[in-house]
Backbone as CSV, one residue per row, in Angstrom:
resi,resn,N_x,N_y,N_z,CA_x,CA_y,CA_z,C_x,C_y,C_z
1,VAL,42.309,18.701,15.270,43.065,17.554,14.779,44.360,18.084,14.182
2,GLY,45.489,17.781,14.834,46.763,18.322,14.396,47.448,17.433,13.382
3,CYS,46.863,17.270,12.210,47.456,16.436,11.177,47.190,17.058,9.816
4,LYS,47.804,16.471,8.811,47.631,16.964,7.453,46.164,16.877,7.029
5,LYS,45.712,17.894,6.316,44.321,17.893,5.875,44.076,16.770,4.876
6,MET,42.846,16.249,4.921,42.437,15.212,3.985,41.940,15.879,2.703
7,ARG,42.527,15.495,1.583,42.178,16.096,0.293,40.964,15.360,-0.278
8,VAL,39.933,16.116,-0.623,38.663,15.516,-1.031,38.216,16.064,-2.379
9,LEU,37.892,15.162,-3.298,37.341,15.528,-4.599,35.832,15.703,-4.446
10,CYS,35.301,16.866,-4.841,33.890,17.198,-4.633,33.155,17.280,-5.966
11,LEU,32.053,16.537,-6.072,31.285,16.399,-7.305,29.900,17.009,-7.123
12,HIS,29.579,17.990,-7.941,28.335,18.745,-7.770,27.106,17.974,-8.242
13,GLY,25.943,18.525,-7.966,24.688,17.912,-8.349,24.276,18.240,-9.780
14,PHE,23.156,17.690,-10.193,22.599,17.850,-11.534,22.252,19.321,-11.808
15,ASP,22.619,19.790,-12.985,22.301,21.150,-13.414,22.821,22.219,-12.449
16,THR,24.018,22.011,-11.915,24.690,23.053,-11.126,26.129,23.136,-11.646
17,ASN,27.093,23.405,-10.783,28.494,23.437,-11.194,29.383,23.463,-9.955
18,ALA,30.695,23.510,-10.164,31.639,23.449,-9.054,31.483,24.639,-8.108
19,TYR,31.258,25.833,-8.678,31.095,27.032,-7.844,29.888,26.892,-6.919
20,ILE,28.780,26.418,-7.459,27.574,26.246,-6.644,27.814,25.204,-5.561
21,MET,28.478,24.110,-5.915,28.775,23.071,-4.926,29.654,23.619,-3.806
22,GLU,30.601,24.458,-4.163,31.469,25.052,-3.141,30.659,25.907,-2.174
23,MET,29.699,26.674,-2.684,28.832,27.466,-1.826,27.968,26.567,-0.945
24,GLN,27.440,25.505,-1.521,26.586,24.582,-0.763,27.362,23.906,0.363
25,VAL,28.557,23.441,0.063,29.361,22.751,1.072,29.763,23.709,2.189
26,GLY,30.064,24.952,1.836,30.436,25.940,2.848,29.342,26.191,3.861
27,MET,28.084,25.984,3.449,26.946,26.179,4.345,26.476,24.876,4.990
28,SER,27.195,23.786,4.749,26.771,22.466,5.206,27.511,22.046,6.469
29,VAL,27.282,20.801,6.862,27.969,20.243,8.028,29.479,20.266,7.823
30,LEU,29.953,20.139,6.576,31.395,20.145,6.327,32.000,21.526,6.505
31,GLY,31.174,22.563,6.477,31.666,23.926,6.673,31.744,24.328,8.123
32,LYS,31.420,23.420,9.018,31.406,23.706,10.458,32.690,23.185,11.099
33,LYS,33.292,24.009,11.915,34.488,23.567,12.638,34.102,22.508,13.670
34,PRO,34.974,21.496,13.907,36.339,21.356,13.383,36.426,20.679,12.017
35,LEU,35.286,20.271,11.438,35.352,19.551,10.166,35.998,20.385,9.066
36,TRP,35.635,21.667,9.001,36.163,22.537,7.946,37.683,22.533,7.928
37,ASP,38.289,22.420,9.111,39.744,22.448,9.221,40.387,21.105,8.879
38,MET,39.573,20.053,8.725,40.116,18.723,8.433,40.342,18.493,6.947
39,PHE,39.668,19.300,6.094,39.625,18.986,4.673,40.283,20.027,3.779
40,ASP,40.854,19.537,2.696,41.279,20.364,1.572,40.351,19.970,0.424
41,LEU,39.338,20.789,0.166,38.276,20.435,-0.765,38.571,20.947,-2.171
42,VAL,38.443,20.065,-3.158,38.698,20.407,-4.557,37.390,20.201,-5.335
43,PHE,36.861,21.272,-5.921,35.580,21.233,-6.623,35.818,21.251,-8.132
44,VAL,35.127,20.380,-8.846,35.324,20.281,-10.297,33.979,20.334,-11.026
45,ASP,34.030,20.833,-12.275,32.843,20.893,-13.119,32.678,19.611,-13.923
46,ALA,31.430,19.187,-14.104,31.145,18.074,-15.006,31.451,18.505,-16.439
47,PRO,31.786,17.565,-17.316,32.124,17.928,-18.694,30.917,18.209,-19.581
48,ASN,29.733,17.803,-19.127,28.532,17.927,-19.950,27.737,19.172,-19.557
49,ARG,27.625,20.107,-20.500,26.910,21.356,-20.214,25.407,21.204,-20.450
50,THR,24.616,21.853,-19.603,23.174,21.872,-19.784,22.844,22.779,-20.964
51,ALA,22.297,22.190,-22.026,22.048,22.946,-23.255,20.946,23.982,-23.086
52,ASP,19.869,23.600,-22.428,18.728,24.496,-22.232,18.679,24.934,-20.772
53,GLU,19.245,26.113,-20.485,19.335,26.562,-19.100,17.982,26.971,-18.516
54,SER,16.971,27.063,-19.354,15.635,27.371,-18.840,15.073,26.206,-18.036
55,THR,15.690,25.020,-18.185,15.220,23.847,-17.452,15.834,23.760,-16.058
56,VAL,16.817,24.615,-15.757,17.454,24.603,-14.441,16.447,25.055,-13.385
57,ASP,16.452,24.388,-12.266,15.516,24.676,-11.184,15.578,26.156,-10.799
58,ASP,14.417,26.780,-10.703,14.351,28.196,-10.341,14.988,28.466,-8.988
59,ILE,14.882,27.517,-8.074,15.477,27.693,-6.740,16.984,27.845,-6.855
60,VAL,17.604,27.047,-7.724,19.057,27.115,-7.921,19.451,28.468,-8.501
61,ARG,18.725,28.906,-9.535,19.070,30.174,-10.191,18.851,31.361,-9.264
62,THR,17.820,31.291,-8.432,17.537,32.379,-7.503,18.560,32.421,-6.377
63,ALA,18.894,31.257,-5.842,19.793,31.181,-4.684,21.228,31.556,-5.027
64,PHE,21.687,31.185,-6.234,23.106,31.354,-6.554,23.367,32.381,-7.644
65,GLY,22.319,32.945,-8.208,22.487,34.037,-9.150,23.069,33.615,-10.483
66,PRO,23.361,34.605,-11.352,23.920,34.324,-12.679,25.263,33.595,-12.570
67,GLN,25.491,32.663,-13.486,26.730,31.895,-13.484,27.678,32.382,-14.572
68,ASP,28.936,32.055,-14.419,29.955,32.385,-15.417,29.498,31.839,-16.775
69,PRO,29.358,32.685,-17.785,28.891,32.219,-19.101,29.776,31.127,-19.692
70,ALA,31.035,31.128,-19.332,31.945,30.111,-19.858,31.716,28.747,-19.227
71,VAL,31.039,28.745,-18.090,30.797,27.495,-17.365,29.347,27.063,-17.488
72,GLY,28.437,27.974,-17.197,27.018,27.641,-17.232,26.656,26.617,-16.179
73,TYR,25.648,25.822,-16.483,25.221,24.738,-15.590,25.665,23.418,-16.202
74,ARG,25.963,22.454,-15.336,26.577,21.212,-15.795,25.861,19.989,-15.226
75,LYS,26.092,18.850,-15.873,25.554,17.577,-15.396,26.560,16.477,-15.705
76,TRP,26.537,15.437,-14.898,27.455,14.318,-15.113,26.939,13.370,-16.186
77,TRP,25.629,13.322,-16.348,25.011,12.532,-17.414,23.539,12.893,-17.502
78,SER,22.903,12.418,-18.567,21.454,12.509,-18.735,20.924,11.090,-18.874
79,CYS,19.806,10.815,-18.261,19.213,9.480,-18.351,18.378,9.382,-19.622
80,ARG,18.768,8.464,-20.502,18.030,8.264,-21.741,17.912,6.769,-22.018
81,ASN,16.677,6.296,-22.131,16.407,4.894,-22.473,17.164,3.921,-21.569
82,GLY,17.142,4.209,-20.270,17.782,3.313,-19.309,19.287,3.368,-19.291
83,ALA,19.881,4.375,-19.934,21.339,4.510,-19.958,21.740,5.885,-19.443
84,TYR,22.990,5.995,-18.979,23.537,7.271,-18.518,24.311,7.894,-19.678
85,ASP,23.672,8.758,-20.426,24.293,9.415,-21.571,25.247,10.501,-21.076
86,GLY,26.530,10.348,-21.344,27.533,11.294,-20.867,28.380,10.742,-19.740
87,MET,28.056,9.556,-19.236,28.785,8.961,-18.119,30.251,8.698,-18.460
88,GLU,30.508,8.150,-19.654,31.893,7.842,-20.027,32.738,9.110,-20.084
89,ALA,32.174,10.194,-20.608,32.907,11.462,-20.640,33.208,11.940,-19.232
90,SER,32.266,11.736,-18.326,32.469,12.160,-16.941,33.538,11.319,-16.254
91,LEU,33.539,10.018,-16.499,34.559,9.151,-15.899,35.954,9.528,-16.405
92,ARG,36.062,9.846,-17.701,37.357,10.283,-18.235,37.776,11.613,-17.617
93,SER,36.817,12.521,-17.443,37.109,13.824,-16.852,37.598,13.682,-15.413
94,VAL,36.934,12.826,-14.640,37.341,12.597,-13.252,38.732,11.967,-13.206
95,ALA,38.987,11.004,-14.098,40.304,10.358,-14.134,41.405,11.385,-14.404
96,ARG,41.137,12.329,-15.318,42.125,13.385,-15.591,42.349,14.253,-14.363
97,THR,41.252,14.589,-13.675,41.374,15.417,-12.471,42.213,14.721,-11.412
98,ILE,41.974,13.428,-11.228,42.745,12.671,-10.245,44.223,12.659,-10.621
99,ALA,44.498,12.463,-11.904,45.888,12.410,-12.358,46.588,13.758,-12.229
100,GLU,45.855,14.834,-12.519,46.469,16.159,-12.550,46.441,16.875,-11.204
101,ARG,45.432,16.602,-10.377,45.276,17.359,-9.134,45.284,16.492,-7.889
102,GLY,45.391,15.187,-8.060,45.422,14.267,-6.938,46.810,14.170,-6.338
103,PRO,47.012,13.208,-5.425,46.022,12.205,-5.029,44.973,12.764,-4.072
104,PHE,43.838,12.058,-3.997,42.744,12.437,-3.118,42.526,11.350,-2.070
105,ASP,42.278,11.800,-0.848,41.965,10.848,0.223,40.512,10.394,0.148
106,GLY,39.622,11.319,-0.211,38.207,10.990,-0.220,37.492,11.592,-1.405
107,VAL,36.248,11.155,-1.594,35.395,11.690,-2.643,34.054,12.049,-2.016
108,CYS,33.517,13.215,-2.415,32.278,13.739,-1.868,31.354,14.106,-3.023
109,GLY,30.068,13.796,-2.878,29.145,14.159,-3.936,27.756,14.445,-3.410
110,PHE,27.072,15.339,-4.120,25.692,15.688,-3.799,24.785,15.263,-4.937
111,SER,23.682,14.586,-4.614,22.665,14.208,-5.582,23.304,13.408,-6.725
112,GLN,23.242,13.883,-7.969,23.855,13.134,-9.063,25.352,12.961,-8.836
113,GLY,26.002,13.966,-8.277,27.421,13.843,-7.951,27.667,12.790,-6.887
114,GLY,26.719,12.614,-5.969,26.820,11.555,-4.971,26.702,10.183,-5.597
115,THR,25.817,10.058,-6.591,25.693,8.792,-7.311,26.988,8.472,-8.043
116,LEU,27.603,9.493,-8.653,28.887,9.285,-9.317,29.949,8.878,-8.296
117,ALA,29.959,9.509,-7.130,30.915,9.139,-6.081,30.734,7.677,-5.684
118,LEU,29.485,7.239,-5.532,29.212,5.843,-5.184,29.685,4.898,-6.285
119,HIS,29.550,5.315,-7.527,30.062,4.510,-8.641,31.588,4.388,-8.546
120,LEU,32.272,5.510,-8.327,33.734,5.496,-8.263,34.233,4.615,-7.125
121,ILE,33.561,4.690,-5.984,33.969,3.894,-4.826,33.810,2.409,-5.113
122,ALA,32.620,2.011,-5.584,32.362,0.593,-5.830,33.259,0.053,-6.941
123,ASP,33.474,0.862,-7.975,34.365,0.454,-9.062,35.769,0.214,-8.529
124,GLN,36.231,1.105,-7.659,37.557,0.957,-7.066,37.654,-0.328,-6.259
125,LEU,36.652,-0.605,-5.433,36.693,-1.789,-4.577,36.582,-3.067,-5.404
126,ARG,35.766,-3.032,-6.437,35.646,-4.208,-7.301,36.950,-4.476,-8.042
127,ARG,37.585,-3.420,-8.535,38.857,-3.583,-9.244,39.884,-4.265,-8.348
128,ARG,39.893,-3.892,-7.079,40.902,-4.400,-6.157,40.607,-5.820,-5.700
129,ASP,39.335,-6.197,-5.631,38.985,-7.455,-4.990,38.303,-8.475,-5.891
130,ASP,37.989,-8.105,-7.110,37.318,-9.022,-8.024,38.156,-9.120,-9.298
131,PRO,38.998,-10.153,-9.428,39.892,-10.272,-10.578,39.152,-10.261,-11.911
132,ALA,37.983,-10.881,-11.969,37.234,-10.930,-13.228,36.782,-9.532,-13.641
133,TYR,36.339,-8.737,-12.677,35.924,-7.371,-12.980,37.128,-6.529,-13.379
134,ALA,38.231,-6.681,-12.647,39.431,-5.896,-12.936,39.956,-6.186,-14.343
135,ALA,39.792,-7.423,-14.786,40.323,-7.824,-16.088,39.648,-7.103,-17.241
136,VAL,38.391,-6.678,-17.063,37.669,-6.002,-18.143,37.525,-4.510,-17.891
137,SER,38.185,-4.009,-16.830,38.018,-2.605,-16.454,39.204,-1.732,-16.799
138,GLY,40.230,-2.298,-17.433,41.373,-1.484,-17.793,42.294,-1.246,-16.605
139,PRO,43.239,-0.316,-16.743,44.209,-0.049,-15.679,43.559,0.570,-14.453
140,PHE,44.203,0.407,-13.307,43.694,0.989,-12.058,43.654,2.508,-12.166
141,PRO,42.722,3.146,-11.486,42.721,4.610,-11.443,44.026,5.100,-10.830
142,PRO,44.480,6.297,-11.152,45.744,6.805,-10.626,45.689,7.182,-9.149
143,SER,44.514,7.147,-8.542,44.408,7.466,-7.124,43.372,6.552,-6.497
144,GLN,43.557,6.270,-5.212,42.640,5.384,-4.504,42.022,6.134,-3.325
145,PHE,40.700,6.244,-3.306,40.010,6.898,-2.199,40.015,5.995,-0.971
146,THR,39.969,6.630,0.201,39.912,5.867,1.444,38.639,6.139,2.242
147,PHE,37.811,7.078,1.785,36.505,7.292,2.395,35.618,8.056,1.421
148,GLY,34.315,8.033,1.695,33.367,8.726,0.847,32.354,9.523,1.650
149,ILE,31.790,10.566,1.004,30.757,11.413,1.608,29.659,11.589,0.563
150,VAL,28.422,11.272,0.910,27.330,11.442,-0.041,26.177,12.192,0.613
151,PHE,25.681,13.180,-0.098,24.527,13.953,0.339,23.359,13.658,-0.603
152,SER,22.257,13.185,-0.045,21.026,12.972,-0.826,21.314,12.302,-2.164
153,ALA,21.834,11.090,-2.106,22.243,10.377,-3.315,21.683,8.963,-3.323
154,ARG,21.509,8.437,-4.522,21.082,7.048,-4.687,22.196,6.258,-5.359
155,VAL,22.152,4.940,-5.261,23.179,4.114,-5.891,23.003,4.147,-7.408
156,PRO,24.086,3.927,-8.167,23.973,3.888,-9.630,23.015,2.779,-10.066
157,GLN,22.197,3.079,-11.052,21.208,2.113,-11.522,21.599,1.464,-12.843
158,VAL,22.759,1.821,-13.364,23.248,1.265,-14.619,24.496,0.438,-14.325
159,PRO,24.572,-0.804,-14.830,25.737,-1.658,-14.570,27.031,-1.038,-15.092
160,SER,28.144,-1.435,-14.490,29.474,-1.032,-14.949,30.173,-2.267,-15.493
161,ARG,30.544,-2.239,-16.772,31.167,-3.387,-17.424,30.317,-4.641,-17.261
162,GLY,28.987,-4.460,-17.273,28.069,-5.587,-17.159,27.848,-6.079,-15.745
163,VAL,28.410,-5.371,-14.761,28.307,-5.799,-13.358,27.473,-4.802,-12.568
164,GLU,26.535,-5.307,-11.783,25.778,-4.457,-10.871,26.673,-4.123,-9.683
165,LEU,27.077,-2.875,-9.566,27.973,-2.489,-8.472,27.268,-2.529,-7.128
166,TYR,25.959,-2.315,-7.147,25.165,-2.358,-5.919,23.996,-3.315,-6.156
167,PRO,24.208,-4.628,-5.941,23.180,-5.618,-6.235,21.892,-5.360,-5.472
168,CYS,20.767,-5.602,-6.120,19.461,-5.380,-5.491,19.273,-6.332,-4.317
169,ARG,18.643,-5.809,-3.276,18.316,-6.619,-2.107,16.850,-6.434,-1.778
170,GLY,16.301,-7.403,-1.091,14.906,-7.314,-0.692,14.699,-6.217,0.335
171,ALA,13.481,-5.682,0.403,13.163,-4.618,1.363,13.444,-5.091,2.781
172,GLY,14.134,-4.257,3.531,14.419,-4.574,4.927,15.538,-5.575,5.117
173,ALA,16.273,-5.890,4.024,17.326,-6.903,4.132,18.523,-6.408,4.928
174,GLY,18.679,-5.089,5.033,19.802,-4.546,5.797,21.121,-4.871,5.131
175,ARG,22.147,-5.070,5.932,23.469,-5.364,5.393,23.555,-6.844,5.035
176,ALA,23.002,-7.217,3.906,22.995,-8.609,3.471,24.425,-9.084,3.208
177,PRO,24.809,-10.272,3.715,26.195,-10.745,3.594,26.707,-10.804,2.166
178,GLY,25.816,-10.980,1.180,26.267,-11.150,-0.184,26.628,-9.876,-0.912
179,CYS,26.377,-8.735,-0.334,26.618,-7.497,-1.100,26.947,-6.322,-0.187
180,VAL,27.974,-6.484,0.613,28.432,-5.421,1.503,29.893,-5.120,1.196
181,TYR,30.219,-3.837,1.083,31.608,-3.420,0.951,32.152,-3.149,2.342
182,ARG,33.212,-3.844,2.691,33.761,-3.747,4.042,34.996,-2.854,4.080
183,ASP,35.263,-2.344,5.279,36.493,-1.589,5.544,36.641,-0.365,4.659
184,PHE,35.515,0.248,4.301,35.554,1.499,3.554,34.498,2.419,4.147
185,PRO,34.918,3.458,4.886,33.949,4.336,5.553,33.238,5.284,4.595
186,VAL,31.926,5.341,4.710,31.100,6.257,3.927,30.133,6.969,4.861
187,PHE,30.116,8.291,4.774,29.174,9.102,5.542,28.073,9.577,4.614
188,GLY,26.831,9.353,5.014,25.695,9.797,4.222,24.756,10.670,5.031
189,LEU,24.242,11.731,4.392,23.324,12.654,5.053,22.162,12.947,4.121
190,ALA,20.946,12.914,4.669,19.759,13.206,3.864,18.695,13.831,4.755
191,GLN,17.638,14.320,4.112,16.511,14.928,4.818,15.249,14.100,4.548
192,ALA,14.466,13.899,5.593,13.274,13.058,5.478,12.244,13.639,4.515
193,ASP,12.264,14.968,4.324,11.269,15.597,3.448,11.799,15.867,2.041
194,ASP,12.897,15.207,1.649,13.462,15.365,0.315,12.546,14.668,-0.695
195,VAL,11.992,15.427,-1.638,11.102,14.841,-2.641,11.850,14.510,-3.936
196,ASN,13.086,14.977,-4.075,13.880,14.683,-5.271,14.550,13.318,-5.168
197,VAL,15.240,13.097,-4.057,15.855,11.802,-3.768,15.369,11.391,-2.382
198,PRO,14.401,10.498,-2.290,13.886,10.086,-0.984,15.013,9.652,-0.053
199,SER,14.918,10.032,1.205,15.982,9.728,2.158,16.243,8.230,2.264
200,SER,15.222,7.410,1.999,15.398,5.956,2.059,16.447,5.489,1.053
201,MET,16.592,6.214,-0.057,17.578,5.834,-1.063,18.997,6.114,-0.587
202,THR,19.180,7.230,0.102,20.506,7.532,0.654,20.855,6.545,1.755
203,ARG,19.866,6.236,2.588,20.092,5.257,3.648,20.489,3.908,3.042
204,ALA,19.783,3.486,1.998,20.092,2.212,1.359,21.498,2.209,0.769
205,ALA,21.922,3.350,0.209,23.267,3.440,-0.358,24.327,3.254,0.720
206,VAL,24.174,3.977,1.826,25.154,3.880,2.918,25.144,2.481,3.524
207,ASP,23.984,1.828,3.490,23.836,0.513,4.098,24.636,-0.559,3.381
208,PHE,25.114,-0.270,2.178,25.968,-1.220,1.483,27.365,-1.273,2.087
209,PHE,27.696,-0.332,2.953,29.042,-0.234,3.527,28.998,-0.592,5.006
210,ALA,29.739,-1.627,5.364,29.740,-2.083,6.749,30.244,-1.004,7.698
211,ASP,31.119,-0.128,7.200,31.653,0.951,8.030,31.055,2.281,7.587
212,GLY,29.738,2.319,7.512,29.048,3.535,7.098,28.372,4.241,8.258
213,LEU,28.207,5.547,8.111,27.457,6.354,9.077,26.394,7.127,8.311
214,TYR,25.144,6.902,8.671,24.031,7.600,8.025,23.308,8.455,9.047
215,ILE,23.039,9.712,8.682,22.277,10.622,9.537,21.167,11.242,8.705
216,GLU,19.989,11.327,9.300,18.833,11.868,8.589,18.218,13.022,9.376
217,ASN,18.122,14.166,8.723,17.435,15.299,9.319,15.937,15.198,9.027
218,GLU,15.129,15.768,9.913,13.686,15.721,9.710,13.256,16.624,8.561
219,ARG,13.885,17.821,8.475,13.499,18.789,7.448,14.725,19.369,6.737
220,GLY,14.477,19.995,5.600,15.558,20.633,4.857,15.468,20.428,3.363
221,GLY,14.731,19.375,2.931,14.574,19.143,1.509,15.829,18.610,0.847
222,HIS,15.956,18.890,-0.447,17.063,18.370,-1.247,18.216,19.362,-1.213
223,LYS,19.201,19.085,-0.399,20.320,20.017,-0.270,21.519,19.336,0.377
224,VAL,22.648,20.033,0.340,23.843,19.624,1.075,23.642,20.152,2.487
225,GLY,23.234,19.281,3.396,22.673,19.732,4.660,23.636,19.910,5.813
226,GLN,23.102,20.522,6.848,23.728,20.554,8.155,23.356,19.266,8.883
227,VAL,23.765,19.128,10.120,23.379,17.980,10.941,22.620,18.502,12.143
228,ASP,21.336,18.128,12.222,20.514,18.604,13.339,20.908,17.926,14.637
229,GLU,21.136,16.628,14.580,21.556,15.855,15.749,22.634,14.858,15.327
230,GLY,23.632,14.666,16.197,24.668,13.687,15.919,25.961,14.259,15.381
231,PHE,26.197,15.561,15.586,27.413,16.172,15.045,28.674,15.550,15.645
232,VAL,28.632,15.201,16.926,29.798,14.581,17.565,30.138,13.267,16.863
233,GLN,29.119,12.501,16.502,29.331,11.253,15.764,30.056,11.504,14.445
234,VAL,29.656,12.572,13.766,30.260,12.888,12.473,31.729,13.250,12.644
235,VAL,32.027,14.071,13.642,33.417,14.450,13.902,34.255,13.215,14.217
236,GLU,33.731,12.331,15.055,34.461,11.107,15.416,34.670,10.224,14.189
237,PHE,33.672,10.186,13.321,33.775,9.399,12.084,34.968,9.863,11.256
238,PHE,35.102,11.172,11.073,36.191,11.682,10.233,37.529,11.669,10.969
239,GLU,37.518,11.727,12.270,38.771,11.560,13.008,39.308,10.151,12.813
240,ARG,38.391,9.163,12.813,38.819,7.783,12.540,39.334,7.650,11.114
241,ALA,38.638,8.318,10.174,39.073,8.253,8.773,40.476,8.825,8.618
242,ALA,40.742,9.924,9.317,42.065,10.551,9.238,43.151,9.647,9.813
243,GLN,42.766,8.825,10.784,43.722,7.922,11.428,43.784,6.556,10.760
244,GLY,42.949,6.365,9.721,42.944,5.082,9.029,42.303,3.982,9.826
245,GLN,41.251,4.297,10.585,40.595,3.305,11.417,39.149,3.089,10.982
246,THR,38.618,1.919,11.337,37.217,1.618,11.114,36.432,1.941,12.371
247,ALA,35.109,1.751,12.321,34.251,2.158,13.432,34.570,1.444,14.728
248,ASP,35.079,0.204,14.656,35.383,-0.530,15.886,36.780,-0.229,16.413
249,GLY,37.481,0.702,15.739,38.795,1.109,16.209,39.939,0.305,15.611
250,ALA,39.612,-0.734,14.845,40.660,-1.543,14.232,41.288,-0.788,13.069
251,GLU,42.566,-1.083,12.808,43.246,-0.418,11.696,42.626,-0.850,10.377
252,ARG,42.361,0.109,9.491,41.776,-0.217,8.205,42.836,-0.836,7.294
253,ARG,42.425,-1.847,6.520,43.346,-2.534,5.619,43.415,-1.771,4.304
254,TYR,44.402,-0.911,4.161,44.516,-0.091,2.957,44.870,-0.925,1.736
255,ARG,45.645,-2.004,1.923,46.137,-2.764,0.783,45.049,-3.649,0.161
256,ARG,44.055,-3.991,0.924,42.973,-4.810,0.362,41.693,-4.504,1.106
257,TYR,40.702,-4.009,0.384,39.389,-3.759,0.966,38.564,-5.026,0.805
258,GLY,38.204,-5.664,1.933,37.440,-6.909,1.878,36.070,-6.669,1.268
259,CYS,35.786,-7.253,0.123,34.509,-7.046,-0.558,33.841,-8.396,-0.765
260,CYS,32.689,-8.585,-0.189,31.994,-9.865,-0.274,31.061,-9.884,-1.474
261,PHE,31.163,-10.894,-2.298,30.310,-11.005,-3.473,29.397,-12.221,-3.345
């Protein structure tokens, strides 16, 4: 693809950090040509440090070795009493990153970072298309994403400004007309044997987007994965994103993302 690289903000998973996420992405589907050549990836650390590093998964510590003592392991929030403790600090941190290192074309996240990415996307679309939500959400973010990438992630379970960004739907409802974000491409990848975030949750997250692509590997567990089957589809998906097109080939409406409420 002979065009300018797409700049992507990358958000790591729970109890890891930007360095670990960079290693994970390098070994994933995004690290495979021609995709690797399409992106300018920017990895950032969450502002909340893991206080007790003995709680970090042994697999993470074994696979990636000792971490920079100044960084340690990080998280975007901790779940306490039905709330995301640390979420506001993370949103402020991301806003600073966008202002200082943006603009970004896309946002990518793994696990908890994927949930944060889904929050940022839905918040952006609601701000643009729901005047009542925008009125209580403060000024627009300094950058606007045009696509998203989520690995083994679930939708946010805590409302934003009192609004459910991903309204609950009945089992098997599919792309219900009342709660689909249109004209915003999201690629989701998960593994069927993931016991941390069941693949059905990632599928459900991507299903909120009319222009979404979901791929599921049979094996691999909880990780930033490769693609066992369907790599050509993934390449075509990002070629369309680079050209500002939706899945049907129509030009994407950058000025207004149609969001049905």
